[in-house]
C-alpha positions in Angstrom: 0.0 0.0 0.0 2.9 2.3 0.5 3.6 4.7 -2.4 6.9 5.2 -4.1 9.5 6.6 -1.8 10.6 10.2 -2.4 12.8 12.6 -0.5 11.3 13.5 2.8 11.9 17.2 2.3 9.4 17.2 -0.5 6.8 15.2 1.3 3.9 16.9 3.1 3.8 15.2 6.5 0.6 14.3 8.4 -0.8 17.1 10.5 -3.7 15.3 12.2 -2.6 11.6 12.5 -3.4 10.5 16.0 -6.1 13.1 16.5 -8.6 13.0 13.5 -7.7 9.3 12.8 -5.4 6.7 14.3 -1.6 7.1 13.8 -1.0 3.4 14.1 -1.1 1.9 10.5 -2.8 -1.4 11.3 -5.5 0.2 13.4 -6.1 2.9 10.8 -6.4 0.5 7.9 -8.8 -1.7 9.9 -10.9 1.3 10.7 -11.1 2.4 7.1 -11.9 -1.1 5.9 -14.7 -1.4 8.5 -16.3 1.9 7.3 -16.2 0.7 3.7 -17.6 -2.7 4.7 -20.5 -1.2 6.6 -21.5 1.1 3.7 -24.2 -0.1 1.3 -24.4 1.9 -1.9 -26.4 1.5 -5.1 -24.8 0.1 -8.2 -23.5 3.2 -10.0 -21.3 3.1 -13.1 -18.8 5.7 -14.3 -18.6 7.6 -11.0 -16.3 10.5 -11.7 -16.6 12.5 -8.4 -17.7 12.3 -4.8 -18.4 14.7 -1.9 -17.0 13.3 1.3 -16.8 14.7 4.9 -13.6 15.5 6.7 -14.1 15.5 10.4 -12.5 13.1 12.9 -13.2 9.5 11.9 -15.3 8.7 14.9 -17.7 11.5 13.8 -17.7 11.3 10.0 -15.9 8.1 9.1 -19.1 6.1 8.5 -20.4 8.6 6.0 -17.0 8.8 4.3 -17.2 5.1 3.8 -20.2 5.5 1.6 -18.5 8.1 -0.6 -15.4 5.9 -1.3 -17.3 2.6 -1.5 -18.4 3.5 -5.0 -14.8 3.2 -6.2 -14.0 -0.1 -4.5 -14.2 -2.3 -7.6 -12.6 0.0 -10.2 -10.0 -1.7 -12.4 -6.4 -1.1 -11.4 -5.5 1.8 -13.6 -3.4 4.9 -12.9 -6.0 7.3 -11.5 -5.5 11.0 -10.9 -7.7 12.5 -8.2 -8.3 16.2 -8.0 -8.7 16.7 -4.3 -10.7 19.9 -3.5 -11.3 21.4 0.0 -11.5 24.6 1.9 -8.5 26.3 3.4 -9.4 26.4 7.1 -6.3 27.9 8.6 -4.5 30.1 6.1 -6.0 32.8 3.9 -5.7 32.0 0.2 -6.5 34.4 -2.6 -7.5 31.9 -5.2 -6.8 28.1 -5.1 -3.6 26.9 -3.3 -2.2 24.0 -5.4 0.1 21.9 -3.4 3.6 21.7 -4.9 4.8 18.5 -3.2 6.0 15.2 -4.4 3.8 13.3 -2.1 1.5 13.5 0.9 2.3 11.1 3.8 -0.1 9.2 6.0 0.6 6.4 8.5 -0.2 4.0 5.5 2.6 5.4 3.4 2.9 8.1 0.7 0.4 9.2 -1.9 2.2 10.7 -4.9 1.3 14.1 -6.2 0.6 14.4 -10.0 3.4 16.9 -10.3 2.9 17.6 -14.0 -0.8 18.4 -13.4 0.1 20.7 -10.5 2.6 22.5 -12.8 0.0 22.8 -15.5 -2.5 24.4 -13.2 0.1 26.8 -11.7 1.3 27.8 -15.2 -2.2 29.1 -15.9 -1.7 31.8 -13.2 -4.7 33.1 -11.2 -6.7 31.8 -9.6 -4.2 28.9 -9.1 -1.4 29.9 -6.8 1.5 28.1 -5.0 0.9 28.3 -1.3 2.4 25.2 0.3 2.2 26.8 3.7 -1.6 26.6 3.5 -1.4 22.8 3.1 0.9 22.1 6.0 -1.7 22.5 8.9 -4.8 21.6 6.8 -6.9 18.5 7.7 -9.5 18.5 5.1 -7.5 16.8 2.3 -5.4 14.7 4.6 -8.3 12.8 6.2 -9.5 11.6 2.7 -6.1 10.0 1.9 -6.3 6.8 4.0 -9.6 6.0 2.2 -7.9 6.6 -1.2 -5.0 4.4 -0.1 -7.2 1.5 0.9 -9.5 1.7 -2.1 -6.9 2.5 -4.8 -3.7 1.1 -3.4 -0.7 2.3 -5.4 -2.8 3.2 -8.4 -3.6 6.8 -7.5 -2.0 10.2 -7.6 -3.5 13.4 -6.3 -3.7 17.1 -7.2 -4.2 18.9 -3.9 -6.3 22.1 -4.1 -7.3 24.3 -1.2 -10.0 26.9 -2.0 -9.8 30.4 -0.6 -11.3 33.6 -2.2 -12.2 32.3 -5.6 -15.0 32.0 -8.2 -16.2 28.4 -8.4 -17.2 29.0 -12.1 -13.6 30.0 -12.9 -12.2 26.8 -11.4 -14.9 24.7 -12.9 -14.0 25.8 -16.4 -10.5 24.4 -16.0 -11.7 21.1 -14.4 -14.1 20.6 -17.3 -11.2 20.6 -19.6 -9.3 18.2 -17.4 -12.1 15.7 -17.0 -12.9 15.7 -20.7 -9.3 15.0 -21.6 -8.6 12.2 -19.1 -11.1 9.4 -18.4 -9.0 8.3 -15.4 -9.3 11.7 -13.7 -11.6 11.8 -10.7 -12.7 14.5 -8.3 -13.1 14.4 -4.5 -14.7 17.3 -2.8 -13.9 17.4 0.9 -16.6 19.2 2.9 -18.7 19.0 6.0 -22.1 20.6 6.1 -23.7 22.9 8.8 -21.8 23.6 11.9 -22.8 23.8 15.6 -26.6 24.0 15.4 -28.9 21.8 17.4 -29.6 18.4 15.9 -32.9 19.2 14.2 -32.0 22.6 13.0 -28.9 21.1 11.4 -31.0 18.4 9.7 -33.3 21.0 8.2 -30.4 23.2 6.9 -28.5 20.2 5.5 -31.5 18.7 3.9 -32.2 22.0 2.1 -28.6 22.2 0.8 -28.6 18.5 -0.2 -31.8 18.9 -2.2 -30.2 21.8 -4.1 -27.1 19.7 -4.8 -29.1 16.7 -6.0 -31.3 18.9 -8.2 -28.2 20.8 -9.6 -29.7 24.1 -8.4 -26.7 26.4 -8.1 -28.6 29.4 -6.9 -30.1 27.6 -4.0 -26.9 25.8 -3.1 -25.1 29.1 -2.9 -27.3 29.9 0.2 -26.3 26.7 1.9 -24.0 26.2 4.9 -20.9 24.1 4.3 -17.3 24.8 5.0 -16.4 23.5 1.5 -19.3 25.3 -0.2 -17.0 26.8 -2.9 -15.6 23.4 -3.9 -19.1 22.0 -3.8 -20.3 24.7 -6.2 -17.3 24.1 -8.4 -18.2 20.4 -8.7 -21.9 21.2 -9.3 -20.8 23.5 -12.2 -18.6 20.7 -13.6 -21.4 18.2 -13.3 -24.0 20.4 -15.0 -21.6 21.0 -18.0 -20.7 17.4 -18.4 -24.0 15.8 -17.6 -23.0 14.0 -14.5 -25.9 13.0 -12.2 -25.6 13.4 -8.4 -26.7 10.6 -6.1 -27.1 11.1 -2.3 -25.6 8.1 -0.6 -25.6 8.9 3.1 -26.5 11.8 5.4 -26.0 12.0 9.2 -24.5 14.4 11.7 -22.3 14.1 14.7 -25.4 13.8 16.9 -25.9 10.4 15.2 -22.4 9.2 15.5 -21.1 10.8 18.7 -24.2 11.3 20.8 -24.3 15.0 21.6 -27.2 16.6 19.9 -26.9 20.1 21.2 -24.2 21.3 18.8 -23.6 19.1 15.8 -21.8 19.1 12.4 -23.5 17.7 9.3 -21.9 15.1 6.9 -23.0 13.8 3.5 -21.7 11.4 0.9 -22.7 12.3 -2.7 -21.6 10.5 -5.9 -21.6 11.9 -9.4 -22.1 9.4 -12.2 -21.4 10.1 -15.8 -24.0 7.7 -16.9 
């Protein structure tokens, strides 16, 4: 499962191993496999993108299992995953594209598709090099063990953190990419509403998820999600390429961790090309 070794100085090291997910490799792999095993998803063909949550695994891991389950039986090809999430800790004017050789987790290293990173950065704005934004960020990191378990060594990533940027502008570039490469996939990392009571959160999240499934950008823009800009980007890509969204799972931390006073919402959505 471990990726090709590269110089440590060019590897983005884990920031939340041991807090958001186990730092011990065998325990981490077993937990991810259990989440995948527990998920039951419809038979979807040609899934090109998913939305997955990014909280600690005890909270959002069950829902993440649904998102990545749809790719469990893909043939072993060299996949490139455009990994989109919000910059939580560092202000970014545009999209911070991670210029690393690999991202490390306790399960090994996930190579970065360096040529695709350079291709994006060569376009200029809104794509910017801001590795410092990636160093403390959890939203992309927590998706990596799922990718490692599902894809093994057959995956590379293009890490992208969204700051102040137009989703439509980024979507135009991703449409080009997805049309040119049938082995390119998209993962949007986002939680939904934050710190409402259980039932308020369900109502807010349901409204946003209805807009996402219906492809209603104007309604979705009013929704509450930390990764709303990446979600809107994916919605724009899907509308232009004819991908159909399928809601696979929804719950919040009140369902997984017990406290219903202040919860965070999680959803798994898959986008199928056919």
